[in-house]
N, C-alpha and C positions, 0 to 999 in steps of 0.2 A: 650095336647102337645103344647109348645110354637112355635111361627112362626119360630124363629131362629133354633130350633132343627129340625123342620120339613124340613126347607129349606136345612139344612146341610145334613140331611139323604138323601133327594132326590138328592142333588148335588152329593154326593159320589157315589150313585148307578148309576145315569145317566151318570156321567162323565166317570166312568170305562167302561160302555157299549159303550159310544161314542168313547173312545180311541181305543177300539177293532175294531169298525166299521171303524174308520178313517184310521186304519193301512192297510186297504184293498182297498183304493181308490186312484186315481191319484191326482196330484196337481190341486187345484181349478183354474178354468178359470176366476172366478170373486170373488173378496174378499168380505167378509161380511162387513156391515157398521152398526153403532149404534149411536144414540144420545138420550139424556135424559134431562128433565128439570122439575122443580117443577112449578105447577100451583095451587096456594092456598094450599088446603089440598090434592091435587092429584099430582102424578108423572106420566108423560107421556113419554113413551119410544117408539121410532120408528127406523126402519132401514130395511135392507135386509139381508137375509142369503146368504151363498155361494152356487153357483150352484152345487158344489160337496158335499154339506152337505147331511146327511140322511134326512128322512122324517120329523123328528122333532129335534129341537136343544134346549138345556137347556139355559134359561136366568135367571141370578141370580143378585140380587141387595143387596149390603152390605153397611151399614152405616159407619159413621166415627169411630165407636168403633169396627168394624169388625162383627157386628151382621147381620145375613141374614134377611132382612125385606121383601123380595119378591122372589118367585120362580115360573117359568112358562115355559112350553115347547112351542116354537113358530114353525110355519111351516117352513120347510127347503127347499132344492132344489132351492135356489135362490129367494124364494118368499118374497115380502115385508110384514112387520108386524107393527102393532101399538098396544100397550097395555097400560093400565093405572091402577093404584091402589091407594087406600087411604093410606096416611102416618100413620103408627101405632103410638099410643100415646107414646110408650117407645123408639121411635127412638132417636138416638144421632144426634144432629145437627152438621153440618160441611160437609166436602167433602164426598159424597157417591160415590159408583162405581157400574155401571151397566155393567155386563160382559156377552157376548154372546159366548158360548162354541162351536164355529163354527170350521170348518176345521183349521183355524188359529184363535186362541182366540182373540176376539176383545173387548176392554173395553172403557168406556167413564166416566169420572169423572164429577160430577155436585154437586153444593151446595144444601143442604137441610137447609133452614133457618126457623126461627121461624114462627109458624102458628097461634099463639095466644100470648097474653100478660100475660098469666097466669103462665108461667114458672118462676122458681126461678131466681133471678138476683144476681150477685156478683159484687163487686167493685174491680177494678184492677188499678194500676198506670202504665202508659205506656209512653215511650219516644223513639225517634230515633235520634242518634247522628252520623253525618257523619265524613268525614276526618278532622282531626285537630279540633275537637269540633264543627263542623258546626251543627246547630240545624235544623233538618228536621221535626221532630214532637215534639212540646214542651211537656215537662213532664206534664201530667194531669191525673186525675182520670176518668175512664170510667165505665159505667154501662153496663155489658154484661151478657149473659146467662151462667148459671152454667154449667160447663163441657166443656167450650170453650178451644180450643187448642191455642198455641202461634201463629200458622200459621193463624188460623181464626181471631185472634185478629189483626194481621198485615193486613189482608185483610179488616177488618172493619175500621181500621185507614186509610187505603188508600182510602176508599170510603168517609170517613169524610172529608179528606183534599185534595182529588182528586190528589194524586201523584201516579205514576205508580210503579208497582213491577214486576220483572221477576223472574221466578223460574223454576227449572228442576224437572220433575217427570218421572224418567226413565221407570217405568213400567206402567205409565199412569193409576194408580189405586188410586191416592190421598194419597199415603203413602210414607214416606221417602223423603219428599220434600226438595230440596236444594235451598236456596235463592241466586240468581245470582246478582240481581240489585234492589236497592231501589232509587226512585226519580232520575234515570239516573246514579247513582254512582254504578259501577259494580265491581265484583272481578277482580283483576289484574290491575285495572286502576291506582293504586298507587304503583305498584311493584309486583314482583312474589309471595310475601307472603301476599298480601292484599285481603280483602274480608269482608263478613259480619259474625258476631258472635252475640250471644244473651246471656243475663243473666236473671235469675229468682231469686229474693230475694238475689242478690249479688253473686250468684254462676253460673258457666257456665256449663250447662248440656251437656253431650256428647250424645245427642239424637236428632233426626230430629224434626223440629219445629212443625210438625203435630202430633207428638207422645207425646208431653208434654202438659198435661191438667192442667188448672189453677184452683186454689182455691181462696176463698175470700181473699181480701187484698194482693194479689200477686203483686210484683213489677217487671215489665218486661222492659228490655232495649235492643234495638238493637244498636250495636256499629260497626263502620267500623274500621278494624284493618289493620296495615301494617306489622305485624310480627306474623301472624298465631294465634293471640289472646293472646300472652304472656303478653303484656302490659295490656290488658283489663281484662283477666281472671286469669292471674298468672300462674306460672309453675305447680301448683298442684291443678288445678281446680277440678279434679276428683280424689281426694287423697285416697278415700276408695274403689276404684273399685277392685273387685275380678276378676282375669283373668282366663278364662277357655280355654282349648285347643279345637279349632274347625278348620274346613277347611277354605279355603279362600272364602267361599260362602258369598256373600253380604247379603243374606236373614238371615242367622244365625248370622252374625256379627252385623247386625242392631238389631236383637232381643236381643242379649246379652247387647248391650248398653241400650236398652229400659228397660230391667229388673232393671238396676241400679237406675232408676228414678220412679219405681212403689212404691206405698205406701200401697196398699191393695191387698188382695188375688184375688179379682175380676180383678184388673188391670193386675196382673201377669198371670192369666188364659187367658185374652185377648191377651197378647203378644204371649203365646204359641199357642193359637188357630189360630191366624193370620198366623203363620208359617205353621201349619198343613193344613189350608184351601188352602194355596198356593201349598203345596206338593200334595194334592189329585188330582190336575189337571195334574200332570206329569205321564208319563208312568211307568210301573212296574220297569224297569231297572233304570230309573232316581231316582225314590223314594228309591230304595235299596241303591244307592250310598250315600244318605243323612241319612241313619239310625244311623250311629255313632254320627252324629251331633244332631240328635233328642234325643238320649240318654243323651248327654251332656246338651242339652237345658232343658230337664225334670229335671236333677239334679240341674242345676243352678236356675231354677224357684222355685223348691222345697226348696232349701237352702235360696233363697231370702225371702221366706215367713216367715222364722224364723231367720233373720239376725239382730244382734245388730251392729250399726255403732259406732266405737270408735272415740272419738274426736281427731282432728288433734293435733299434738305435734311436737316440734322441734327435740327432741332426744329421749324422753321417752313417751310412751303412756300407760295409765292404765285404766282398765275397771272393774267396780264393778257390779257383777251379783247377783240379789236377786231373791227370789222365785216367786214373782209376775211377774217379767219380763219373767222368764222361762215359767211359765204357760201360759201367754198371747201369747208369740211367738209360742209355740208348739200348742196352740189352733188355731192360725191363719194358721199354717202349715197344721193342720188336715183339716180345712175348705177348704184350697186350694186343697188338695187331693180329697175331696168329690166333689167340684165344677168341677174340671177337669175331674173326673170320669164320671160325668153326661154328659159332652160334648163328651166323648169318647165312649158313648154307641154304636154308629153306626160307630165307627172307630176301628175295632178289631186289625188292624195292629199295632196301637200305644199303645194298652192297656197293653202289657207286660212291657213297660217302666214305667208305673205307678205303677205296682205291685212291682217293684224293689225298690221303694222309701221307706225309713225308716225314722222315726222321727230323726231329727238332729238339733242341735243348732249351729249357726255360729256367730263368732265375726269377723267383718271386720276391720282390722287394717289399719292405714294410709299407703298408698303405696308410701312412700317417701324415697329417698336415705338417708336423714338425720336421719331417725328413727333408733336409735341404739338398743333400747330394748322396750319390751312391757310386761305388767303383767296383768293377769286375776285374780281377787279376787272373790271367790265364798262364799256367806254366807252359814252357816251350812244347812239351809233349802233348798236353791237352789240346793246345791250338793246332798242332800238327795233325792230331787224330781228327779233329773237326774239319780241317782243311781237306784231308785225304778222303774223308767220308762224305764231304759236301753237305755238312750239317750246319744250319744257321743257329744262332743263339738269340733268344728273345729275352730282353730285360723288361719285366712287367711290374708296374706299380698301380694297383687298382685297375682302372680302365686305360692307363697310359702304357703303350707298348712301343719299343724300339728294337728292331732286328739288326743283328750284325752277321753278315755272311763272309766267312774267311775266304780270301782270294790269294793271299801271299803268306809264306812261312814267317814265323816270328824271327826277328834278327837279334833277339836277346833271350835270356833265361825266363823273363816274365814280360808279358804284354798286358796293358791295361786300357780299359775304356771307362771314362768317368762322366757321369751325368749330373748336371746341376739344375735344380728346379727353382725357378724364379717366381716370387709372389707378384701380385699386381703392382705394388709400389716399385719393386726392382725393375719390372718390365717397362713401366712408364718412364723411368729414368733412363733406361737403355735406349729407348726409342725417341728421346728428345731431339736428337740431331739427325734422325732419319728423314730423308726427303723422298717421298714416293713420286712415281713418274707422272701421276695426275695432279701433283702439287698439293694434294690434300693431306690432312693429318693422318698418321698411320691408324689403320683400323685392324687391330690384331684379332685373328680368329681362334688362336689357342693361347695358352699360357706360354711364358718364355722359357727357353731351355738353352743350356750350354753343353755341348758334347765335345770332349777332348780325348785324345789317345796318345800313347807313346809311339805309335807307328801308324800314321794316317793311311798308308797304302795297303795295310794288312787286311782290311775288311771293308765291305760295302754296307752302307747304312740305309735302312728303310724305316720310315716313320708311320705310326698308326696312332694318332693323338686325338684326344677328345677336344671338341670345340668349346670355347668359353663364350663365343658370340655367334650370332646367326648371320649367315651370308644372305644378302638381299639380292633380288633379281637385278641383273645387269652387272653384278660384281664378279670377280674372278679371283681364286686363291693363288697367291704367289709366295715364293720362298725368298727371304732376304737372309744373307749370312755375312758375318764378319769374323776374322780370325781371333780377335781379342777385343778387350774394352777400348783400346786405343785405335783399333782399326776402323776402316770406313765400311758402312753397310753397302753390300752389293746385291743387286737383283740377279737371281739365277734363273735359268730356263728349265728348272725342274718341273715335271708335269705332276700336279697335285690333283687328287680327286676328293670330292666332298660327298659324303653319303651318311645318312643316319647320325648326323651331328658328330661326324668324325672326319679327320683329314688324313689321307694316306698318300704315300709317294716314296719313290726311291731317290735319295739325295746323294748317293754315291759316297765319295770320300770327304764331303763337306763337313768340316768340324769348326768348333768355335761357337759363338752365339748364333742361334737360329730363331728367326721370327717368321711366322706365317701370317701374312696380311691379305686383306681384301682390297683389290684395285677395281675402280669403276670407270673404264673408258667411256667417253660419251661422244657419239657421232650422230648428227641430225639425220643424215640420209639412211643410217642403219635403223633408226626407230621409225622411219617412214615406210619401211618395207611392208608389203602386204602380208597377211597372215600365212599364206601358203609358202612364203619364203622365210619364215621366222627361223627355220633351222640354220640359216646362214649366220645368225647373230653369234652363236656360241663360238665358232672358230675365230671370228674377228675379234670378239671380246678377249678371248684367251691369248691370242698372239699379240694383241695390243697391250694387254696387261703385263706380259713378260718382256715387252720392249723390242720385239723383233719385227713388228709392223707398226707404222704410225699413220696418222691421218694426213690428208692432203691440204690442210689449212682450212681456215674459216669453219672449223667444227664439223668437217665432213671426212669420211673415209675414202671417198672416190671409188665407189663400188664398181663402176664400169670402166674405170681407167685401165689402160694396158699395163703389162708387166714386162720388164726388160731382163735380159740375161744377167746383167750386173746386179740388179735388184734381187733376183732369186738367189744368186750365189752368196751374196752377203747375208741374206736372211738364213740360209742354210748354215753358214758359218756361226751365226749367233745361236741357232738352235743347238749346235754342237757345243756351246759354252764359250764361244769367242767373245771378245770384248764388245760391249755395246757402245761403239764409237758413233760419232755423228756421221750420217750417211746421206750425202747430197742426192744420191739416186733414189732415196726414199721420199724426198720432198719435191724433186724436180721431174717433170715429165720428159722422159727420154724417148727418142723416135725409133728405137730398135725393139719393137715388141716381140714377145715369145709366142710360139705356136704350141699347141698341145703335145705334139710329138717331141718338140724340143724339151719340154718339161719332163716328159717320161725319161728321156735319155740322161738329162742332168741329174734327176733324182737317183737313178740307178748308179750312175758314175760316182756321185758324192757319197752314197750310202755304202759303197764297197761290196754290195752283194754280188754273188755269182750271176753271170749273164747267160748261163746255160739253161735252156728250157727244153725238157724232154719231149713235150708235145704241147701244142697250143691249147690253152684252157678256154679261150673265148674266140669266137669267129664273128666278125662284123661284116655288115653288108658292103662297107667300103674298105675291106681288108686289102684289096689290091692297090689302094692309094698309099698305103704305108710303105715307106722305103724299106728294102731288105735289111739294111743295117740298123733299123729302128724297131723291127718286129719283136726281137727278144726283149728289149726294154719295155715295150708296150705290154707284153704278156706279164712281165714281172710286176709292174706297177698295178696291174689289174689283180694279180694273185695276192699281192700284199694289201690290197684294199686302199692304196693311196689315190688311185684314180678309178673312175668308172666310165662306162660308155654312155652315149646319149639314149634317151628314151625310145628313139625310133630305130635302134639297132646299129647306129653308126658309132665309130670311135671319133670321127671328125678330126683327123690328125693335124690339119693345117688351119684350124680355127684359132684366132687370137685368144690368149688367156687374159681374163680381167682380174682385177685385184680381189674381188669377192670370190672368184673361182680358185685363185691361187691360195687364198686364205683357207678355204675348205680342204684343198689338197695337202697343204703343209700341216694343217691340224691333224689330219689322218696320219700323215708321215710321222709327226711328232709323237702321237699316242702309240703308234705301232713300234717305233724305235725305243720308246720308254717302257715297253713291255706290258702295255695295257691291253687286256683281252678285248676282242671285237664283240660288240653288242649284238 
């Protein structure tokens, strides 16, 4: 077992025990202290524990790459301690952190420098330019150790030329360092937007200086800016960044930035593990608050391992994807999953997030307002490999994401998908002739897009788009589509979800212009429902918005009116994507109402699901009243969640079905067949 894995395992077990013990003691009367330094091949750590600490307190040392290189319990209860250990050969040089998990966690950052001259060297070019071109460190080549960070390089240069640097390290852990001043020139000295930025190989990374590790022949520049770096870095220094929704946590925000500048699976794993190590020292409640962000971090890291970066473009970006690229990226992603899994052996809380990750190829498009369109070209063998491997492709532009899942082989040497991004003026012009079902002006929820392909049946399309407007209570998101600019807008029955200012849904093979609009059906009897029946509103609003159910005239829905077989069959046809034709059965009261058992049988027949039931899942007090030929269908609709029993334990098979009840049943059926997970 490696030192790092052993330390991580001991840390997790010990810290959780310590957290429990600490929850039962009073505030410390004397704070713990700690200091550490390197002495040739040894590290010496000394200090005192808190008087309110338990008998033993964990001490952990992590190197500049986040590897645990030393773990030891020291005597608690306010006792002084001194420990030393030999530096492992595999240690990463740079700022290490010694942490004492006392009543109040105490850390000390210290440098681990070269212990021999046998390590690999790299050549980097380095310069520092101050305000208005003032030369602070003349551009020159330096010979430094492999794996050095930009921050370590700056420290080395300051020692060479004997100029001071000031920096902030909020957590005192040697990570996420911010440069405040170089050679006496500090942030804000030349205005409210002035300060230090840096570039590597001509680009401005959006990651802390200690997180960017250099490779041979790198060109590093520190520059003083007066306009937040716009002059030095340009408006689009980070043009291919994929944006993920996370909380305002600095820990996760920094990790997302760091991912954009990783180039290997090992570096990606390091970013994730640094976050998880920080989380393990929190109490149970605090950890639980961060779980949604952990899931997003795992997703982002996994996607980063198989991401192609599209080249910058003024208005059009095109990416050609071949089989070799696909295989290499998916292999790198698989290695990432394996390596991360090895690190999570002793972290069971985070293991479920790993099992949720499935192979995915990502194409990161330039996140620029000027980008009007992007096109992905797949060669025949690349598409075949994705199809056989069942791997979807995500095209991402900032926080805009569209997924293509291959379902048919390419019928040509090259298959393409093209995306057009419409601005507000273009979208307004497009929607001029669109007539919504409620007769109101279109209310778009997202920007406008056009999706076209050389082979529509080759892939299924799913959207995950940011909202440009807020959906109000009583509105429902709907998808309108037209094949081209001359075509007519058609309302589809695509199930869309709105959450966290995003719209998601599976739109199948729909291509052409796509518009996501909010529809607001209005029925007087719906709004008069008592509070305990408010859950009925959503199914009725949803089905009315997509046009498969309508009111009964005079502004009412007809909540308690009966439903006929003809009415249900036509509604099911429309849910499957049939034409929204005028339906007299929807507006005229027909005298052949349906019973609950009839609905169960019709739903199962129309859905095409198997009617074989291995054993009954539900037993009702009126089980004997259900006809033998209907029992299988009854069990299926219950298992699928389309129908439920009564609160008194009956299925009530021969009760008449009302319009409000059928709306709820069809809504559940629609969501389940659209692949929406049960809540």
